[in-house]
C-alpha positions as CSV (number, residue, x, y, z in Angstrom):
1,M,47.0,8.0,-5.1
2,A,47.7,11.0,-6.6
3,L,51.6,12.7,-6.3
4,I,51.5,16.3,-5.5
5,T,54.7,17.6,-6.0
6,F,55.5,21.2,-4.2
7,T,58.1,23.5,-5.2
8,S,59.6,26.8,-4.2
9,P,62.3,28.8,-5.3
10,M,63.4,28.8,-1.4
11,H,62.7,25.3,-0.2
12,K,63.6,21.6,-1.6
13,D,60.9,19.8,-3.6
14,K,58.9,17.5,-1.9
15,T,56.4,14.8,-2.9
16,V,53.6,13.9,-1.3
17,Y,50.8,11.2,-1.8
18,A,47.2,12.9,-1.7
19,V,44.1,10.6,-0.9
20,A,42.6,9.7,-4.0
21,G,38.4,10.2,-3.9
22,S,38.4,12.3,-0.8
23,H,36.5,15.1,-2.6
24,T,37.5,17.3,0.7
25,Q,41.2,17.5,0.9
26,T,42.5,20.6,-0.6
27,I,46.2,21.3,-1.6
28,L,46.7,23.7,2.1
29,D,45.6,20.4,3.7
30,L,47.6,18.5,2.3
31,A,50.8,21.2,2.7
32,K,49.8,21.9,6.3
33,E,49.9,18.2,7.0
34,H,53.5,17.5,5.3
35,H,54.5,20.8,6.7
36,I,55.0,22.5,3.7
37,P,55.0,26.3,4.2
38,I,52.6,27.6,1.8
39,D,51.7,31.3,3.3
40,F,47.8,31.4,4.1
41,G,45.7,33.6,6.1
42,C,41.8,33.4,6.1
43,Q,41.8,29.9,4.8
44,E,38.3,30.9,3.2
45,G,38.9,32.1,-0.1
46,N,38.5,35.7,0.4
47,C,42.3,36.9,1.0
48,G,44.6,35.6,-2.1
49,T,47.3,34.7,0.1
50,C,47.4,31.1,-0.5
51,L,48.0,31.7,-4.4
52,V,49.4,29.2,-6.2
53,K,50.2,28.0,-9.5
54,V,48.9,24.0,-10.7
55,S,50.2,22.1,-13.6
56,S,50.7,18.8,-14.6
57,V,54.1,17.2,-13.7
58,D,54.8,16.0,-17.4
59,G,54.0,19.5,-18.5
60,K,51.3,18.9,-20.9
61,R,48.4,21.0,-20.4
62,R,45.6,19.6,-18.9
63,P,43.2,20.5,-16.8
64,M,43.7,20.6,-13.1
65,G,41.3,20.0,-10.9
66,G,37.6,21.3,-10.9
67,P,36.6,24.8,-12.2
68,L,36.9,27.7,-9.8
69,N,34.4,28.0,-6.9
70,V,33.0,31.8,-6.6
71,R,35.4,32.7,-4.0
72,E,38.4,31.9,-6.1
73,V,37.2,33.5,-9.2
74,A,36.5,36.6,-7.2
75,A,39.9,36.8,-5.6
76,L,41.8,35.8,-8.9
77,T,39.8,38.9,-10.3
78,E,41.2,41.0,-8.2
79,L,44.7,39.4,-8.1
80,G,44.6,40.1,-11.9
81,H,45.1,36.4,-12.7
82,I,41.8,35.9,-14.6
83,T,39.7,38.0,-17.0
84,K,35.7,38.0,-17.6
85,A,36.0,36.5,-21.0
86,E,37.9,33.3,-19.5
87,I,35.5,32.9,-16.3
88,E,32.9,33.3,-19.1
89,Q,34.8,30.3,-21.1
90,M,35.1,28.8,-17.6
91,Y,31.4,27.9,-17.1
92,V,30.9,26.7,-20.8
93,D,34.0,24.2,-20.4
94,D,33.6,23.4,-17.0
95,I,37.5,23.2,-16.5
96,P,39.6,25.8,-15.0
97,P,40.8,28.7,-17.1
98,T,44.1,29.4,-15.4
99,Q,47.0,27.5,-13.6
100,W,46.6,29.6,-10.9
101,R,44.5,28.7,-8.0
102,L,44.0,29.1,-4.3
103,A,45.3,26.3,-2.1
104,C,42.9,26.7,0.4
105,Q,40.2,26.3,-2.1
106,M,41.6,23.8,-4.7
107,I,40.6,20.2,-4.3
108,V,43.0,17.7,-4.8
109,R,41.9,15.2,-7.1
110,D,43.4,12.2,-8.6
111,E,45.7,13.7,-10.9
112,D,49.7,14.3,-10.4
113,I,50.4,17.9,-10.2
114,L,53.1,20.4,-9.5
115,V,52.2,23.2,-7.6
116,E,54.1,26.2,-7.3
117,Y,54.7,28.3,-4.3
118,P,56.2,31.1,-3.7
119,S,58.6,31.4,-0.5
120,K,57.6,33.3,2.9
């Protein structure tokens, strides 16, 4: 099981267990299940409202989740959190090029992560 720690300047940190190997549970699904107030809109990856910053709990930089999907690429490009060069390198390396993700699109994997979200 992965440990997911949600943190925000306005809320107490909360660590929850994520089922390893589900391959369908997103960060937003997990947050909603545990009453963590991540803001969201469309839940389809189009609006960018559920933007979060994802990193490893121990602070070491390593891949967090799988590569960005097409909707995340479009939203993160529009929000200015990813460049064309980073997108091209992602397709070569098969890992996410940025810590910024959309909570509605990032599938939780078997890795302990820290999810930073803005307060509502």
